C-alpha positions as MATLAB code, in Angstrom:
seq = 'XXXXXXXXXXXXXXXXXXXXXXXXXXXXXXXXXXXXXXXXXXXXXXXXXXXXXXXXXXXXXXXXXXXXXXXXXXXXXXXXXXXXXXXXXXXXXXXXXXXXXXXXXXXXXXXXXXXXXXXXXXXXXXXXXXXXXXXXXXXXXXXXXXXXXXXXXXXXXXXXXXXXXXXXXXXXXXXXXXXXXXXXXXXXXXXXXXXXXXXXXXXXXXXXXXXXXXXXXXXXXXXXXXXXXXXXXXXXXXXXXXXXXXXXXXXXXXXXXXXXXXXXXXXXXXXXXXXXXXXXXXXXXXXXXXXXXXXXXXXXX';
ca = [
     -26.278  -54.298 -102.309;
     -23.775  -55.714 -104.797;
     -26.577  -56.777 -107.142;
     -28.106  -53.290 -107.060;
     -24.756  -51.746 -107.974;
     -24.352  -54.234 -110.827;
     -27.819  -53.428 -112.189;
     -27.072  -49.714 -112.005;
     -23.814  -50.217 -113.905;
     -25.540  -52.303 -116.589;
     -28.201  -49.650 -117.056;
     -25.599  -46.902 -117.467;
     -23.751  -48.926 -120.112;
     -26.982  -49.578 -122.030;
     -27.831  -45.876 -121.927;
     -24.453  -45.104 -123.506;
     -24.803  -47.811 -126.166;
     -28.286  -46.675 -127.175;
     -26.994  -43.129 -127.526;
     -24.196  -44.451 -129.762;
     -26.776  -46.323 -131.848;
     -28.624  -43.061 -132.481;
     -25.467  -41.212 -133.457;
     -24.058  -43.942 -135.721;
     -27.395  -44.612 -137.438;
     -27.853  -40.899 -138.155;
     -24.295  -40.691 -139.502;
     -24.914  -43.640 -141.821;
     -28.124  -42.048 -143.129;
     -26.395  -38.691 -143.677;
     -23.361  -40.078 -145.515;
     -25.553  -42.414 -147.580;
     -27.732  -39.470 -148.632;
     -24.627  -37.557 -149.769;
     -23.343  -40.514 -151.763;
     -26.693  -41.309 -153.304;
     -26.869  -38.286 -155.629;
     -23.261  -38.741 -156.714;
     -23.842  -42.433 -157.323;
     -26.964  -41.758 -159.387;
     -24.978  -39.518 -161.750;
     -22.272  -42.166 -162.120;
     -24.861  -44.866 -162.813;
     -26.529  -42.653 -165.406;
     -23.279  -42.186 -167.336;
     -22.182  -45.817 -166.995;
     -25.506  -47.485 -167.816;
     -25.236  -50.911 -169.511;
     -21.470  -51.114 -169.032;
     -19.081  -52.961 -166.735;
     -18.628  -49.715 -164.849;
     -22.267  -49.751 -163.805;
     -21.978  -53.302 -162.498;
     -18.839  -52.396 -160.550;
     -20.459  -49.276 -159.046;
     -23.556  -51.202 -157.975;
     -21.403  -53.959 -156.497;
     -19.321  -51.469 -154.532;
     -22.037  -49.200 -153.163;
     -25.096  -51.418 -152.879;
     -24.201  -52.528 -149.305;
     -24.279  -48.929 -148.054;
     -27.007  -47.256 -150.115;
     -29.372  -50.205 -150.548;
     -32.934  -49.489 -149.367;
     -32.721  -52.436 -146.967;
     -29.694  -50.898 -145.242;
     -31.450  -47.510 -144.991;
     -34.537  -49.202 -143.525;
     -32.385  -51.105 -141.021;
     -30.778  -47.852 -139.824;
     -34.193  -46.232 -139.375;
     -35.421  -49.286 -137.492;
     -32.286  -49.228 -135.328;
     -33.159  -45.710 -134.161;
     -36.608  -46.937 -133.037;
     -35.110  -50.009 -131.364;
     -32.619  -47.819 -129.472;
     -35.532  -45.739 -128.150;
     -37.305  -48.883 -126.981;
     -34.110  -50.096 -125.335;
     -33.714  -46.769 -123.565;
     -37.275  -46.915 -122.228;
     -36.904  -50.563 -121.191;
     -33.667  -49.809 -119.355;
     -35.193  -46.761 -117.678;
     -38.261  -48.644 -116.430;
     -36.493  -51.992 -115.920;
     -39.232  -53.619 -117.995;
     -38.652  -57.284 -118.778;
     -41.021  -57.115 -121.764;
     -39.375  -54.097 -123.412;
     -35.872  -55.425 -122.781;
     -36.817  -58.813 -124.266;
     -38.225  -57.106 -127.366;
     -35.091  -54.964 -127.532;
     -32.824  -58.021 -127.442;
     -34.822  -59.823 -130.139;
     -34.820  -56.772 -132.420;
     -31.060  -56.335 -132.082;
     -30.585  -59.994 -132.959;
     -32.698  -59.635 -136.114;
     -30.883  -56.443 -137.191;
     -27.494  -58.045 -136.616;
     -28.428  -61.088 -138.729;
     -29.673  -58.850 -141.559;
     -26.472  -56.790 -141.497;
     -24.296  -59.896 -141.425;
     -26.182  -61.505 -144.319;
     -26.017  -58.278 -146.341;
     -22.268  -57.947 -145.765;
     -21.542  -61.541 -146.752;
     -23.844  -61.448 -149.772;
     -22.401  -58.237 -151.226;
     -18.750  -58.817 -150.356;
     -16.884  -58.958 -153.636;
     -14.118  -57.033 -155.347;
     -15.343  -54.991 -158.354;
     -13.705  -56.095 -161.596;
     -13.001  -52.824 -163.381;
      -9.975  -51.471 -165.244;
      -8.905  -48.025 -166.293;
      -9.388  -48.954 -169.937;
     -13.106  -49.330 -169.230;
     -13.293  -45.559 -168.769;
     -13.076  -45.105 -172.530;
     -16.645  -46.422 -172.794;
     -17.830  -43.168 -171.208;
     -17.088  -41.358 -174.470;
     -20.086  -43.082 -176.041;
     -22.316  -40.949 -173.762;
     -20.903  -37.639 -174.953;
     -22.551  -37.255 -178.421;
     -26.022  -37.089 -176.779;
     -25.070  -34.123 -174.604;
     -27.404  -31.150 -174.991;
     -30.073  -32.968 -177.011;
     -33.682  -32.441 -176.024;
     -34.333  -36.173 -175.680;
     -31.359  -36.604 -173.358;
     -31.837  -33.853 -170.817;
     -31.272  -36.347 -168.015;
     -27.878  -37.238 -169.508;
     -26.962  -33.582 -169.891;
     -27.844  -32.945 -166.257;
     -25.736  -35.941 -165.177;
     -22.692  -34.717 -167.095;
     -22.987  -31.186 -165.738;
     -23.482  -32.355 -162.149;
     -20.610  -34.822 -162.304;
     -18.135  -32.387 -163.855;
     -19.048  -29.745 -161.267;
     -18.806  -32.094 -158.287;
     -15.628  -33.878 -159.373;
     -14.049  -30.734 -160.875;
     -13.187  -32.475 -164.106;
     -13.883  -32.094 -167.820;
     -14.394  -34.754 -170.468;
     -13.264  -38.344 -170.025;
      -9.481  -38.078 -170.448;
      -9.133  -34.384 -171.282;
     -11.446  -31.487 -172.067;
     -10.690  -31.911 -175.799;
     -12.878  -35.044 -175.710;
     -15.892  -32.729 -176.079;
     -14.481  -31.354 -179.321;
     -13.701  -34.826 -180.679;
     -16.907  -36.669 -179.754;
     -19.448  -33.891 -180.360;
     -20.055  -31.058 -182.784;
     -19.459  -28.523 -180.038;
     -16.818  -25.829 -180.625;
     -15.964  -25.593 -176.923;
     -16.659  -27.652 -173.791;
     -19.764  -27.176 -171.595;
     -19.825  -24.383 -169.048;
     -19.680  -27.029 -166.288;
     -15.999  -27.473 -167.187;
     -15.145  -23.995 -165.909;
     -13.507  -23.533 -162.558;
     -15.459  -20.264 -162.239;
     -18.832  -20.964 -163.824;
     -21.013  -18.346 -165.478;
     -22.940  -18.338 -168.787;
     -20.453  -18.422 -171.674;
     -17.415  -19.081 -169.451;
     -16.280  -22.090 -171.511;
     -16.387  -20.104 -174.780;
     -14.404  -17.287 -173.214;
     -11.848  -19.759 -171.778;
     -11.534  -21.585 -175.091;
     -10.545  -18.426 -176.947;
      -8.606  -16.612 -174.252;
      -7.330  -18.704 -171.329;
      -7.613  -22.508 -171.248;
      -6.429  -22.586 -167.647;
      -9.948  -21.542 -166.632;
     -11.104  -25.039 -167.652;
     -10.612  -28.156 -165.537;
      -7.509  -29.871 -166.880;
      -8.216  -33.342 -165.485;
     -10.628  -35.752 -167.110;
     -13.570  -37.372 -165.305;
     -12.557  -40.921 -166.253;
      -9.822  -41.376 -163.616;
     -12.006  -39.761 -160.953;
     -14.933  -42.027 -161.745;
     -12.557  -44.980 -161.587;
     -11.374  -43.864 -158.137;
     -14.995  -43.404 -157.053;
     -15.922  -46.930 -158.123;
     -12.891  -48.400 -156.388;
     -13.961  -46.700 -153.170;
     -14.011  -43.260 -151.592;
     -13.350  -41.915 -148.117;
     -17.086  -41.729 -147.536;
     -17.371  -45.406 -148.363;
     -14.599  -46.234 -145.896;
     -16.408  -44.212 -143.227;
     -19.613  -46.151 -143.877;
     -17.803  -49.465 -143.646;
     -16.202  -48.416 -140.360;
     -19.597  -47.340 -139.005;
     -21.115  -50.646 -140.088;
     -18.478  -52.653 -138.240;
     -18.808  -50.402 -135.197;
     -22.576  -50.840 -135.113;
     -22.166  -54.617 -135.307;
     -19.701  -54.694 -132.407;
     -21.924  -52.377 -130.354;
     -24.921  -54.621 -131.028;
     -23.074  -57.691 -129.744;
     -22.086  -55.811 -126.591;
     -25.624  -54.458 -126.127;
     -27.158  -57.910 -126.493;
     -24.730  -59.320 -123.909;
     -25.516  -56.539 -121.435;
     -29.255  -56.902 -122.059;
     -29.210  -60.626 -121.302;
     -27.260  -59.954 -118.102;
     -29.704  -57.234 -117.044;
     -32.691  -59.473 -117.821;
     -31.203  -62.219 -115.676;
     -30.665  -59.823 -112.766;
     -34.154  -58.315 -113.023;
     -35.791  -61.730 -113.393;
     -34.302  -63.044 -110.163;
     -35.234  -59.829 -108.374;
     -38.891  -60.274 -109.393;
     -38.947  -64.075 -108.951;
     -41.093  -65.299 -105.961;
     -39.249  -67.313 -103.269;
     -39.099  -71.065 -103.721;
     -41.109  -72.979 -101.044;
     -38.386  -75.627 -100.863;
     -35.641  -73.091 -100.192;
     -34.091  -72.940  -96.713;
     -35.275  -69.366  -96.256;
     -38.890  -70.351  -96.695;
     -38.584  -73.064  -94.039;
     -37.882  -70.532  -91.297;
     -41.272  -69.994  -89.640;
     -42.175  -68.513  -86.287;
     -44.766  -70.536  -84.331;
     -47.151  -68.748  -82.022;
     -48.369  -70.342  -78.835;
     -51.794  -70.866  -80.352;
     -50.326  -72.848  -83.282;
     -48.638  -75.460  -81.023;
     -51.044  -76.706  -78.356;
     -48.468  -79.122  -76.895;
     -45.995  -76.389  -76.110;
     -46.484  -74.850  -72.679;
     -47.470  -71.276  -72.822;
     -45.778  -68.564  -70.846;
     -48.947  -66.574  -70.632;
     -51.613  -67.379  -67.982;
     -55.003  -66.367  -69.347;
     -56.819  -68.156  -66.482;
     -54.712  -66.779  -63.616;
     -57.499  -64.722  -61.994;
     -59.756  -67.801  -61.889;
     -57.020  -69.864  -60.243;
     -56.463  -67.156  -57.655;
     -60.189  -67.116  -56.846;
     -60.189  -70.837  -56.093;
     -56.972  -70.711  -54.060;
     -58.602  -69.961  -50.646;
     -61.149  -72.755  -51.073;
     -58.500  -75.312  -51.839;
     -56.466  -74.254  -48.833;
     -59.516  -74.509  -46.475;
     -60.331  -78.033  -47.661;
     -56.778  -79.159  -47.072;
     -56.898  -77.785  -43.485;
     -60.113  -79.719  -42.675;
     -58.571  -82.965  -43.920;
     -55.607  -82.447  -41.590;
     -57.986  -81.932  -38.596;
     -59.844  -85.202  -39.294;
     -56.663  -87.128  -39.523;
];
Protein backbone atom coordinates (compact mmCIF):
# COMPACT_ATOMS: atom_id res chain seq x y z
CA UNK A 1 0.00 0.00 0.00
CA UNK A 2 2.83 2.40 0.85
CA UNK A 3 4.54 1.69 -2.48
CA UNK A 4 1.33 2.41 -4.40
CA UNK A 5 0.97 5.75 -2.63
CA UNK A 6 4.60 6.60 -3.41
CA UNK A 7 4.13 5.77 -7.10
CA UNK A 8 1.00 7.91 -7.22
CA UNK A 9 2.86 10.83 -5.64
CA UNK A 10 5.76 10.48 -8.09
CA UNK A 11 3.38 10.47 -11.03
CA UNK A 12 1.63 13.63 -9.83
CA UNK A 13 4.96 15.44 -9.45
CA UNK A 14 6.05 14.40 -12.96
CA UNK A 15 2.74 15.62 -14.38
CA UNK A 16 3.38 19.03 -12.80
CA UNK A 17 6.98 19.19 -14.01
CA UNK A 18 6.05 18.29 -17.59
CA UNK A 19 3.42 21.01 -17.55
CA UNK A 20 6.08 23.47 -16.35
CA UNK A 21 8.37 22.34 -19.17
CA UNK A 22 5.68 23.21 -21.70
CA UNK A 23 5.06 26.63 -20.19
CA UNK A 24 8.73 27.59 -19.78
CA UNK A 25 9.71 26.35 -23.25
CA UNK A 26 6.87 28.33 -24.84
CA UNK A 27 7.89 31.42 -22.86
CA UNK A 28 11.49 31.09 -24.04
CA UNK A 29 10.36 30.77 -27.67
CA UNK A 30 8.05 33.79 -27.36
CA UNK A 31 10.59 36.10 -25.73
CA UNK A 32 13.32 34.96 -28.13
CA UNK A 33 11.07 35.75 -31.10
CA UNK A 34 10.47 39.27 -29.73
CA UNK A 35 14.18 39.87 -29.22
CA UNK A 36 15.17 38.45 -32.57
CA UNK A 37 13.79 41.29 -34.71
CA UNK A 38 15.23 43.92 -32.40
CA UNK A 39 18.59 42.17 -32.40
CA UNK A 40 18.64 41.93 -36.19
CA UNK A 41 18.24 45.71 -36.48
CA UNK A 42 21.05 46.29 -33.98
CA UNK A 43 23.33 43.86 -35.83
CA UNK A 44 22.56 45.58 -39.12
CA UNK A 45 23.61 48.99 -37.78
CA UNK A 46 26.66 47.67 -35.92
CA UNK A 47 28.03 45.38 -38.64
CA UNK A 48 31.83 44.96 -38.66
CA UNK A 49 32.29 46.81 -35.37
CA UNK A 50 33.01 45.89 -31.76
CA UNK A 51 29.35 46.54 -31.03
CA UNK A 52 28.34 43.68 -33.28
CA UNK A 53 30.71 41.30 -31.52
CA UNK A 54 29.38 42.38 -28.13
CA UNK A 55 25.74 41.97 -29.22
CA UNK A 56 26.38 38.50 -30.62
CA UNK A 57 28.26 37.51 -27.47
CA UNK A 58 25.43 38.72 -25.24
CA UNK A 59 22.43 37.33 -27.09
CA UNK A 60 23.73 34.23 -28.85
CA UNK A 61 22.96 31.96 -25.84
CA UNK A 62 19.26 32.86 -25.97
CA UNK A 63 18.52 33.35 -29.67
CA UNK A 64 20.91 30.77 -31.14
CA UNK A 65 19.19 28.23 -33.42
CA UNK A 66 20.48 25.40 -31.22
CA UNK A 67 18.72 26.87 -28.18
CA UNK A 68 15.48 27.30 -30.16
CA UNK A 69 15.72 23.69 -31.38
CA UNK A 70 16.35 22.47 -27.82
CA UNK A 71 13.20 24.26 -26.58
CA UNK A 72 11.12 22.71 -29.36
CA UNK A 73 12.57 19.29 -28.58
CA UNK A 74 11.84 19.83 -24.87
CA UNK A 75 8.15 20.27 -25.66
CA UNK A 76 8.12 16.89 -27.46
CA UNK A 77 10.07 15.23 -24.64
CA UNK A 78 7.59 16.59 -22.07
CA UNK A 79 4.75 15.01 -24.06
CA UNK A 80 6.56 11.68 -24.09
CA UNK A 81 7.18 11.96 -20.36
CA UNK A 82 3.51 12.69 -19.76
CA UNK A 83 2.45 9.63 -21.76
CA UNK A 84 5.06 7.43 -20.07
CA UNK A 85 3.93 8.57 -16.63
CA UNK A 86 0.27 8.07 -17.53
CA UNK A 87 0.79 4.52 -18.81
CA UNK A 88 3.61 3.63 -16.39
CA UNK A 89 5.67 2.51 -19.39
CA UNK A 90 9.26 1.58 -18.58
CA UNK A 91 10.32 2.14 -22.20
CA UNK A 92 8.84 5.64 -22.52
CA UNK A 93 10.13 6.69 -19.10
CA UNK A 94 13.63 5.42 -19.96
CA UNK A 95 13.58 7.38 -23.23
CA UNK A 96 12.29 10.41 -21.33
CA UNK A 97 15.15 10.23 -18.82
CA UNK A 98 17.78 9.86 -21.55
CA UNK A 99 16.38 12.79 -23.53
CA UNK A 100 16.36 15.05 -20.48
CA UNK A 101 19.97 14.12 -19.81
CA UNK A 102 21.00 15.02 -23.36
CA UNK A 103 19.10 18.35 -23.26
CA UNK A 104 20.64 19.24 -19.91
CA UNK A 105 24.17 18.54 -21.19
CA UNK A 106 23.56 20.68 -24.29
CA UNK A 107 22.23 23.56 -22.19
CA UNK A 108 25.13 23.32 -19.76
CA UNK A 109 27.71 23.24 -22.55
CA UNK A 110 26.04 26.19 -24.30
CA UNK A 111 25.99 28.24 -21.09
CA UNK A 112 29.65 27.56 -20.30
CA UNK A 113 30.80 28.14 -23.87
CA UNK A 114 29.03 31.49 -24.28
CA UNK A 115 29.58 32.85 -20.77
CA UNK A 116 31.65 35.98 -21.16
CA UNK A 117 31.29 39.66 -20.40
CA UNK A 118 30.94 41.83 -23.54
CA UNK A 119 33.77 44.34 -23.88
CA UNK A 120 32.02 47.48 -25.07
CA UNK A 121 32.26 51.14 -24.06
CA UNK A 122 30.03 54.12 -24.58
CA UNK A 123 32.62 55.69 -26.86
CA UNK A 124 32.06 52.83 -29.29
CA UNK A 125 28.60 54.26 -30.00
CA UNK A 126 30.18 57.00 -32.10
CA UNK A 127 30.93 54.38 -34.77
CA UNK A 128 27.20 54.24 -35.50
CA UNK A 129 27.45 57.64 -37.20
CA UNK A 130 29.29 56.00 -40.08
CA UNK A 131 26.00 54.25 -40.99
CA UNK A 132 24.01 57.46 -41.30
CA UNK A 133 25.24 58.86 -44.68
CA UNK A 134 23.77 55.81 -46.50
CA UNK A 135 20.27 56.44 -45.15
CA UNK A 136 17.63 56.73 -47.86
CA UNK A 137 19.83 55.53 -50.73
CA UNK A 138 18.37 52.99 -53.11
CA UNK A 139 21.26 50.57 -52.61
CA UNK A 140 20.85 50.67 -48.83
CA UNK A 141 17.15 50.11 -48.35
CA UNK A 142 17.89 47.45 -45.74
CA UNK A 143 19.89 50.01 -43.74
CA UNK A 144 17.13 52.58 -44.04
CA UNK A 145 14.59 50.05 -42.78
CA UNK A 146 16.87 49.17 -39.84
CA UNK A 147 17.25 52.81 -38.82
CA UNK A 148 13.52 53.49 -39.04
CA UNK A 149 12.59 50.35 -37.11
CA UNK A 150 15.17 50.97 -34.39
CA UNK A 151 14.25 54.62 -33.87
CA UNK A 152 10.56 53.72 -33.68
CA UNK A 153 11.04 50.83 -31.26
CA UNK A 154 13.56 52.56 -28.99
CA UNK A 155 11.89 55.99 -29.30
CA UNK A 156 15.15 57.71 -30.10
CA UNK A 157 16.64 59.84 -32.88
CA UNK A 158 20.18 59.92 -34.22
CA UNK A 159 23.15 58.58 -32.29
CA UNK A 160 23.67 61.25 -29.61
CA UNK A 161 21.02 63.78 -30.63
CA UNK A 162 18.65 64.30 -33.54
CA UNK A 163 21.03 66.91 -35.00
CA UNK A 164 23.33 64.02 -35.99
CA UNK A 165 21.14 63.57 -39.08
CA UNK A 166 21.84 67.14 -40.14
CA UNK A 167 25.59 66.79 -39.54
CA UNK A 168 26.22 63.38 -41.13
CA UNK A 169 23.82 63.59 -44.09
CA UNK A 170 22.59 66.14 -46.59
CA UNK A 171 19.12 65.99 -45.09
CA UNK A 172 17.51 69.25 -43.94
CA UNK A 173 15.53 67.53 -41.19
CA UNK A 174 15.56 64.12 -39.48
CA UNK A 175 13.59 61.09 -40.76
CA UNK A 176 9.91 60.80 -39.96
CA UNK A 177 10.75 57.84 -37.67
CA UNK A 178 12.11 60.41 -35.19
CA UNK A 179 8.63 61.80 -34.55
CA UNK A 180 6.74 60.88 -31.43
CA UNK A 181 3.54 61.09 -33.50
CA UNK A 182 4.47 59.73 -36.91
CA UNK A 183 2.80 60.75 -40.16
CA UNK A 184 4.22 61.69 -43.58
CA UNK A 185 6.13 64.98 -43.27
CA UNK A 186 5.97 65.07 -39.45
CA UNK A 187 9.73 65.60 -39.09
CA UNK A 188 9.72 68.58 -41.49
CA UNK A 189 6.81 70.14 -39.65
CA UNK A 190 8.52 69.57 -36.26
CA UNK A 191 11.81 70.97 -37.53
CA UNK A 192 10.23 74.28 -38.51
CA UNK A 193 7.59 74.61 -35.83
CA UNK A 194 8.03 72.51 -32.68
CA UNK A 195 11.17 70.44 -32.02
CA UNK A 196 9.55 68.82 -29.00
CA UNK A 197 7.65 66.57 -31.41
CA UNK A 198 10.97 64.83 -32.14
CA UNK A 199 12.59 62.27 -29.85
CA UNK A 200 15.17 64.15 -27.81
CA UNK A 201 17.29 61.15 -26.80
CA UNK A 202 19.82 59.57 -29.10
CA UNK A 203 19.85 55.87 -30.02
CA UNK A 204 23.49 55.35 -28.99
CA UNK A 205 22.90 55.10 -25.22
CA UNK A 206 19.86 52.88 -25.76
CA UNK A 207 21.77 50.53 -28.02
CA UNK A 208 24.52 50.42 -25.41
CA UNK A 209 21.97 49.48 -22.74
CA UNK A 210 20.51 46.84 -25.06
CA UNK A 211 23.92 45.25 -25.63
CA UNK A 212 24.70 45.25 -21.93
CA UNK A 213 21.45 43.39 -21.29
CA UNK A 214 17.72 44.03 -21.17
CA UNK A 215 14.89 42.87 -18.94
CA UNK A 216 13.91 40.35 -21.59
CA UNK A 217 17.41 38.92 -21.48
CA UNK A 218 17.23 38.62 -17.70
CA UNK A 219 13.89 36.82 -18.03
CA UNK A 220 15.42 34.36 -20.50
CA UNK A 221 18.35 33.69 -18.22
CA UNK A 222 16.00 33.08 -15.29
CA UNK A 223 13.92 30.70 -17.42
CA UNK A 224 17.06 28.87 -18.51
CA UNK A 225 18.18 28.31 -14.93
CA UNK A 226 14.66 27.27 -13.93
CA UNK A 227 14.46 24.74 -16.75
CA UNK A 228 17.81 23.27 -15.71
CA UNK A 229 16.73 22.88 -12.08
CA UNK A 230 13.41 21.36 -13.16
CA UNK A 231 15.23 18.90 -15.41
CA UNK A 232 17.43 17.70 -12.54
CA UNK A 233 14.35 17.21 -10.36
CA UNK A 234 12.47 15.44 -13.18
CA UNK A 235 15.37 13.08 -13.84
CA UNK A 236 15.57 12.21 -10.13
CA UNK A 237 11.84 11.52 -9.93
CA UNK A 238 11.94 9.49 -13.15
CA UNK A 239 14.71 7.23 -11.86
CA UNK A 240 12.77 6.70 -8.63
CA UNK A 241 9.58 5.88 -10.54
CA UNK A 242 11.45 3.49 -12.85
CA UNK A 243 12.88 1.69 -9.84
CA UNK A 244 9.44 1.32 -8.27
CA UNK A 245 7.80 0.12 -11.49
CA UNK A 246 10.65 -2.28 -12.24
CA UNK A 247 10.31 -4.08 -8.92
CA UNK A 248 6.54 -4.21 -9.33
CA UNK A 249 6.93 -5.98 -12.70
CA UNK A 250 9.91 -8.14 -11.65
CA UNK A 251 9.11 -11.92 -11.35
CA UNK A 252 9.68 -13.50 -7.91
CA UNK A 253 13.11 -14.95 -7.22
CA UNK A 254 13.07 -18.78 -6.84
CA UNK A 255 15.60 -18.55 -4.01
CA UNK A 256 13.50 -16.09 -2.02
CA UNK A 257 11.80 -17.30 1.17
CA UNK A 258 8.37 -16.57 -0.28
CA UNK A 259 8.93 -18.94 -3.17
CA UNK A 260 9.90 -21.76 -0.80
CA UNK A 261 6.44 -21.85 0.78
CA UNK A 262 4.66 -24.67 -1.05
CA UNK A 263 1.56 -26.63 -0.16
CA UNK A 264 1.90 -30.41 -0.63
CA UNK A 265 -1.14 -32.44 -1.56
CA UNK A 266 -1.60 -35.97 -0.34
CA UNK A 267 -0.85 -37.32 -3.79
CA UNK A 268 2.54 -35.54 -3.89
CA UNK A 269 3.82 -37.23 -0.68
CA UNK A 270 3.17 -40.97 -0.77
CA UNK A 271 4.82 -41.52 2.63
CA UNK A 272 2.45 -39.21 4.43
CA UNK A 273 -0.68 -40.94 5.69
CA UNK A 274 -3.77 -39.70 4.04
CA UNK A 275 -6.85 -38.62 5.92
CA UNK A 276 -9.08 -39.70 3.11
CA UNK A 277 -10.14 -43.37 2.71
CA UNK A 278 -10.77 -44.05 -0.96
CA UNK A 279 -10.99 -47.83 -0.35
CA UNK A 280 -13.33 -47.71 2.66
CA UNK A 281 -16.29 -49.42 0.95
CA UNK A 282 -14.06 -52.34 -0.09
CA UNK A 283 -12.78 -52.74 3.46
CA UNK A 284 -16.32 -52.74 4.80
CA UNK A 285 -17.29 -55.47 2.33
CA UNK A 286 -14.53 -57.75 3.58
CA UNK A 287 -15.23 -57.05 7.25
CA UNK A 288 -17.85 -59.83 7.77
CA UNK A 289 -15.62 -62.45 6.13
CA UNK A 290 -12.69 -61.61 8.34
CA UNK A 291 -14.85 -61.79 11.44
CA UNK A 292 -16.28 -65.24 10.46
CA UNK A 293 -12.80 -66.69 9.90
CA UNK A 294 -11.65 -65.48 13.29
CA UNK A 295 -14.67 -67.16 14.96
CA UNK A 296 -13.90 -70.54 13.32
CA UNK A 297 -10.30 -70.40 14.53
CA UNK A 298 -11.52 -69.85 18.09
CA UNK A 299 -13.83 -72.93 17.83
CA UNK A 300 -10.97 -75.19 16.68
CA UNK A 301 -8.77 -74.07 19.48
